MDTraj code that builds the backbone (N, CA, C; nanometers):
import mdtraj as md
import numpy as np

residues = "MET PRO ASP LEU LEU THR GLU ILE THR ARG ALA THR LYS ALA TYR TYR ALA GLN ALA ASN HIS LEU GLU LEU THR ALA THR ASP LEU TYR ASP TRP LEU ALA THR LEU PRO ASP THR ARG ARG ALA HIS VAL LEU HIS GLU GLY PHE ALA THR SER ARG ALA GLU PRO ASP PHE LEU ARG PHE CYS LEU GLU LEU ARG GLY TYR SER MET ARG ASN PHE LEU ALA GLU GLU LEU SER VAL ALA ALA TYR THR LEU TRP ALA THR HIS GLY GLU LEU ALA SER ASP LEU GLU PRO GLN".split()
xyz = np.array([
    [1.2097, 15.9411, -3.1851],
    [1.2061, 15.7995, -3.2158],
    [1.3230, 15.7549, -3.3043],
    [1.3712, 15.8378, -3.3979],
    [1.4855, 15.7925, -3.4785],
    [1.6066, 15.7524, -3.3940],
    [1.6324, 15.8245, -3.2854],
    [1.7449, 15.7875, -3.1999],
    [1.7243, 15.6507, -3.1373],
    [1.6011, 15.6207, -3.0986],
    [1.5709, 15.4889, -3.0423],
    [1.5885, 15.3805, -3.1473],
    [1.5452, 15.4078, -3.2697],
    [1.5612, 15.3094, -3.3773],
    [1.7088, 15.2853, -3.4083],
    [1.7876, 15.3902, -3.4051],
    [1.9318, 15.3763, -3.4262],
    [1.9933, 15.2926, -3.3152],
    [1.9516, 15.3180, -3.1945],
    [2.0024, 15.2429, -3.0796],
    [1.9660, 15.0946, -3.0927],
    [1.8421, 15.0667, -3.1306],
    [1.7966, 14.9282, -3.1479],
    [1.8743, 14.8603, -3.2605],
    [1.8905, 14.9306, -3.3708],
    [1.9635, 14.8741, -3.4844],
    [2.1074, 14.8415, -3.4466],
    [2.1726, 14.9325, -3.3793],
    [2.3115, 14.9104, -3.3365],
    [2.3213, 14.7883, -3.2453],
    [2.2320, 14.7790, -3.1494],
    [2.2364, 14.6685, -3.0534],
    [2.2019, 14.5344, -3.1185],
    [2.1045, 14.5330, -3.2093],
    [2.0701, 14.4057, -3.2740],
    [2.1834, 14.3603, -3.3656],
    [2.2505, 14.4533, -3.4327],
    [2.3668, 14.4164, -3.5144],
    [2.4758, 14.3553, -3.4265],
    [2.4968, 14.4124, -3.3096],
    [2.5961, 14.3577, -3.2170],
    [2.5556, 14.2179, -3.1693],
    [2.4263, 14.1988, -3.1450],
    [2.3786, 14.0667, -3.1041],
    [2.4058, 13.9642, -3.2130],
    [2.3652, 13.9949, -3.3356],
    [2.3845, 13.9001, -3.4456],
    [2.5318, 13.8789, -3.4789],
    [2.6157, 13.9770, -3.4554],
    [2.7589, 13.9631, -3.4820],
    [2.8214, 13.8516, -3.3990],
    [2.7607, 13.8201, -3.2861],
    [2.8105, 13.7099, -3.2043],
    [2.8072, 13.5775, -3.2802],
    [2.7185, 13.5658, -3.3780],
    [2.7079, 13.4425, -3.4568],
    [2.8311, 13.4213, -3.5441],
    [2.9075, 13.5267, -3.5693],
    [3.0296, 13.5131, -3.6487],
    [3.1296, 13.4189, -3.5835],
    [3.1162, 13.3996, -3.4539],
    [3.2092, 13.3149, -3.3794],
    [3.1550, 13.1735, -3.3601],
    [3.0397, 13.1455, -3.4171],
    [2.9789, 13.0132, -3.4031],
    [3.0013, 12.9311, -3.5290],
    [3.0094, 12.8017, -3.5108],
    [3.0103, 12.7116, -3.6253],
    [2.8651, 12.6716, -3.6499],
    [2.8058, 12.7268, -3.7553],
    [2.6676, 12.6961, -3.7896],
    [2.6675, 12.5730, -3.8792],
    [2.5866, 12.4749, -3.8418],
    [2.5896, 12.3464, -3.9109],
    [2.4576, 12.3168, -3.9810],
    [2.4615, 12.2156, -4.0652],
    [2.3389, 12.1679, -4.1298],
    [2.2412, 12.1181, -4.0244],
    [2.2909, 12.0617, -3.9164],
    [2.2028, 12.0167, -3.8076],
    [2.1265, 12.1349, -3.7499],
    [2.1952, 12.2477, -3.7316],
    [2.1277, 12.3688, -3.6850],
    [2.0162, 12.4071, -3.7812],
    [2.0475, 12.4023, -3.9103],
    [1.9486, 12.4388, -4.0110],
    [1.8271, 12.3471, -4.0034],
    [1.8486, 12.2176, -3.9954],
    [1.7351, 12.1246, -3.9920],
    [1.6562, 12.1371, -3.8624],
    [1.7234, 12.1650, -3.7525],
    [1.6517, 12.1889, -3.6267],
    [1.5642, 12.3131, -3.6382],
    [1.6175, 12.4180, -3.7018],
    [1.5409, 12.5410, -3.7210],
    [1.4245, 12.5173, -3.8165],
    [1.4508, 12.4450, -3.9246],
    [1.3449, 12.4154, -4.0219],
    [1.2259, 12.3466, -3.9566],
    [1.2530, 12.2608, -3.8595],
    [1.1454, 12.1878, -3.7906],
    [1.0517, 12.2809, -3.7151],
    [1.0967, 12.4034, -3.6874],
    [1.0132, 12.4987, -3.6129],
    [0.9320, 12.5895, -3.7047],
    [0.9579, 12.5823, -3.8351],
    [0.8958, 12.6752, -3.9303],
    [0.7666, 12.6203, -3.9892],
    [0.6749, 12.7103, -4.0266],
    [0.5561, 12.6673, -4.1012],
    [0.5984, 12.6096, -4.2369],
    [0.5144, 12.5254, -4.2940],
    [0.5474, 12.4551, -4.4182],
    [0.5921, 12.5485, -4.5311],
    [0.5200, 12.6577, -4.5521],
    [0.5539, 12.7465, -4.6641],
    [0.6901, 12.8122, -4.6435],
    [0.7181, 12.8538, -4.5226],
    [0.8494, 12.9149, -4.4929],
    [0.9590, 12.8103, -4.5051],
    [0.9322, 12.6892, -4.4572],
    [1.0300, 12.5821, -4.4652],
    [1.0667, 12.5538, -4.6110],
    [0.9658, 12.5473, -4.6967],
    [0.9905, 12.5214, -4.8392],
    [1.0749, 12.6328, -4.9001],
    [1.0463, 12.7560, -4.8637],
    [1.1231, 12.8697, -4.9160],
    [1.2696, 12.8615, -4.8713],
    [1.2914, 12.8324, -4.7455],
    [1.4272, 12.8232, -4.6920],
    [1.5028, 12.7093, -4.7609],
    [1.4375, 12.5965, -4.7783],
    [1.5022, 12.4843, -4.8458],
    [1.5392, 12.5214, -4.9893],
    [1.4517, 12.5941, -5.0543],
    [1.4790, 12.6383, -5.1909],
    [1.5996, 12.7328, -5.1957],
    [1.6100, 12.8207, -5.0994],
    [1.7203, 12.9170, -5.0945],
    [1.8532, 12.8498, -5.0614],
    [1.8496, 12.7464, -4.9797],
    [1.9713, 12.6726, -4.9466],
    [2.0384, 12.7185, -4.8187],
    [2.1335, 12.6369, -4.7751],
    [2.2023, 12.6590, -4.6485],
    [2.2845, 12.7874, -4.6492],
    [2.3572, 12.8139, -4.7570],
    [2.4437, 12.9326, -4.7615],
    [2.3631, 13.0606, -4.7426],
    [2.2491, 13.0697, -4.8075],
    [2.1632, 13.1879, -4.7946],
    [2.1023, 13.1950, -4.6547],
    [2.0635, 13.0815, -4.6026],
    [1.9997, 13.0774, -4.4704],
    [2.0928, 13.1226, -4.3597],
    [2.2216, 13.1060, -4.3797],
    [2.3191, 13.1461, -4.2771],
    [2.3156, 13.2959, -4.2496],
    [2.2568, 13.3732, -4.3391],
    [2.2467, 13.5183, -4.3198],
    [2.1091, 13.5612, -4.2698],
    [2.0165, 13.4671, -4.2549],
    [1.8805, 13.4969, -4.2090],
    [1.8817, 13.5337, -4.0602],
    [1.8326, 13.6515, -4.0240],
    [1.8287, 13.6872, -3.8815],
    [1.7545, 13.5847, -3.7952],
    [1.6458, 13.5299, -3.8455],
    [1.5711, 13.4311, -3.7655],
    [1.6557, 13.3069, -3.7383],
    [1.7307, 13.2633, -3.8390],
    [1.8176, 13.1473, -3.8221],
    [1.9313, 13.1792, -3.7254],
    [1.9914, 13.2961, -3.7419],
    [2.1004, 13.3344, -3.6520],
    [2.0518, 13.3435, -3.5074],
    [1.9345, 13.4022, -3.4885],
    [1.8818, 13.4111, -3.3526],
    [1.8549, 13.2725, -3.2974],
    [1.7983, 13.1830, -3.3789],
    [1.7734, 13.0466, -3.3352],
    [1.9037, 12.9820, -3.2871],
    [2.0090, 12.9953, -3.3669],
    [2.1382, 12.9349, -3.3319],
    [2.1983, 12.9982, -3.2067],
    [2.1904, 13.1285, -3.1982],
    [2.2422, 13.1967, -3.0799],
    [2.1647, 13.1567, -2.9547],
    [2.0332, 13.1578, -2.9637],
    [1.9502, 13.1210, -2.8487],
    [1.9779, 12.9766, -2.8069],
    [1.9945, 12.8892, -2.9042],
    [2.0223, 12.7476, -2.8776],
    [2.1509, 12.7308, -2.7971],
    [2.2435, 12.8220, -2.8180],
    [2.3721, 12.8165, -2.7497],
    [2.3771, 12.9062, -2.6250],
    [2.2617, 12.9565, -2.5840],
    [2.2537, 13.0321, -2.4591],
    [2.2717, 13.1819, -2.4717],
    [2.2719, 13.2340, -2.5940],
    [2.2850, 13.3781, -2.6162],
    [2.1449, 13.4375, -2.6319],
    [2.0862, 13.4750, -2.5224],
    [1.9498, 13.5285, -2.5232],
    [1.9462, 13.6702, -2.5804],
    [1.8641, 13.6884, -2.6837],
    [1.8516, 13.8212, -2.7426],
    [1.7862, 13.9178, -2.6436],
    [1.6845, 13.8708, -2.5743],
    [1.6180, 13.9578, -2.4760],
    [1.7153, 14.0063, -2.3703],
    [1.7945, 13.9144, -2.3157],
    [1.8907, 13.9536, -2.2122],
    [1.9973, 14.0472, -2.2684],
    [2.0470, 14.0170, -2.3864],
    [2.1495, 14.1005, -2.4493],
    [2.0977, 14.2421, -2.4697],
    [1.9789, 14.2533, -2.5286],
    [1.9245, 14.3863, -2.5558],
    [1.8846, 14.4592, -2.4279],
    [1.8398, 14.3857, -2.3283],
    [1.8068, 14.4494, -2.2004],
    [1.9300, 14.5155, -2.1396],
    [2.0474, 14.4563, -2.1619],
    [2.1709, 14.5135, -2.1093],
    [2.2254, 14.6262, -2.1977],
    [2.2008, 14.6180, -2.3277],
    [2.2591, 14.7121, -2.4223],
    [2.1747, 14.8379, -2.4462],
    [2.0433, 14.8249, -2.4357],
    [1.9529, 14.9346, -2.4724],
    [1.9108, 15.0173, -2.3517],
    [1.8749, 15.1412, -2.3791],
    [1.8107, 15.2228, -2.2763],
    [1.6736, 15.1628, -2.2478],
    [1.6140, 15.2013, -2.1393],
    [1.4820, 15.1504, -2.1034],
    [1.3807, 15.1830, -2.2134],
    [1.3845, 15.3047, -2.2648],
    [1.2894, 15.3449, -2.3696],
    [1.3077, 15.2631, -2.4966],
    [1.4311, 15.2401, -2.5366],
    [1.4572, 15.1628, -2.6582],
    [1.4175, 15.0171, -2.6388],
    [1.4489, 14.9601, -2.5222],
    [1.4117, 14.8201, -2.4975],
    [1.2596, 14.8046, -2.4969],
    [1.1901, 14.8972, -2.4359],
    [1.0439, 14.8919, -2.4323],
    [0.9872, 14.8981, -2.5734],
    [1.0398, 14.9862, -2.6561],
    [0.9950, 14.9961, -2.7945],
    [1.0205, 14.8658, -2.8693],
    [1.1399, 14.8108, -2.8551],
    [1.1741, 14.6853, -2.9225],
    [1.0846, 14.5709, -2.8733],
    [1.0693, 14.5587, -2.7431],
    [0.9911, 14.4481, -2.6870],
    [0.8439, 14.4583, -2.7255],
    [0.7934, 14.5793, -2.7359],
    [0.6528, 14.6001, -2.7668],
    [0.6224, 14.5840, -2.9152],
    [0.7129, 14.6306, -3.0004],
    [0.6811, 14.6362, -3.1433],
    [0.7773, 14.5621, -3.2354],
    [0.8974, 14.5386, -3.1925],
    [0.9962, 14.4912, -3.2873],
    [1.0563, 14.3549, -3.2635],
    [1.0255, 14.2916, -3.1516],
    [1.0954, 14.1682, -3.1182],
    [1.0777, 14.0597, -3.2234],
    [0.9582, 14.0412, -3.2748],
    [0.9367, 13.9337, -3.3710],
    [1.0128, 13.9590, -3.4999],
    [1.0307, 14.0832, -3.5347],
    [1.1062, 14.1168, -3.6556],
    [1.2546, 14.1376, -3.6243],
    [1.2881, 14.1318, -3.4966],
    [1.4238, 14.1525, -3.4472],
    [1.4740, 14.2954, -3.4677],
    [1.3913, 14.3801, -3.5188],
    [1.4275, 14.5194, -3.5373],
    [1.3004, 14.5938, -3.5788],
    [1.3090, 14.7225, -3.5871],
    [1.1937, 14.8038, -3.6241],
    [1.2252, 14.8844, -3.7492],
    [1.1276, 14.8997, -3.8333],
    [1.1408, 14.9847, -3.9523],
    [1.1063, 15.1271, -3.9124],
    [1.1752, 15.2242, -3.9698],
    [1.1388, 15.3645, -3.9411],
    [0.9951, 15.3924, -3.9808],
    [0.9282, 15.4736, -3.9037],
    [0.7871, 15.5070, -3.9292],
    [0.7772, 15.6171, -4.0305],
])
top = md.Topology()
chain = top.add_chain()
for i, resn in enumerate(residues, 1):
    res = top.add_residue(resn, chain, resSeq=i)
    for name in ("N", "CA", "C"):
        top.add_atom(name, md.element.get_by_symbol(name[0]), res)
traj = md.Trajectory(xyz[None], top)
């Protein structure tokens, strides 16, 4: 399993690295905030835009909004076993913690 976790980590880092080429705006942030539960929204607002730009959930939101599907990216990058593990247990967290 450690090899699968390494594979997932490498691929998710590559997915999020695509956001380095995007112009992330306050509009993106407010659009994302509208999708969050109240308590999470308040926390994000407290942390501010600069901190939020590093949030994996925000980056995925921005990437997905621009047509960069994480599922499709990982399906192409991962082995079948690693993709199955990610899709079954790690997708919501965008990665898996070692057991």
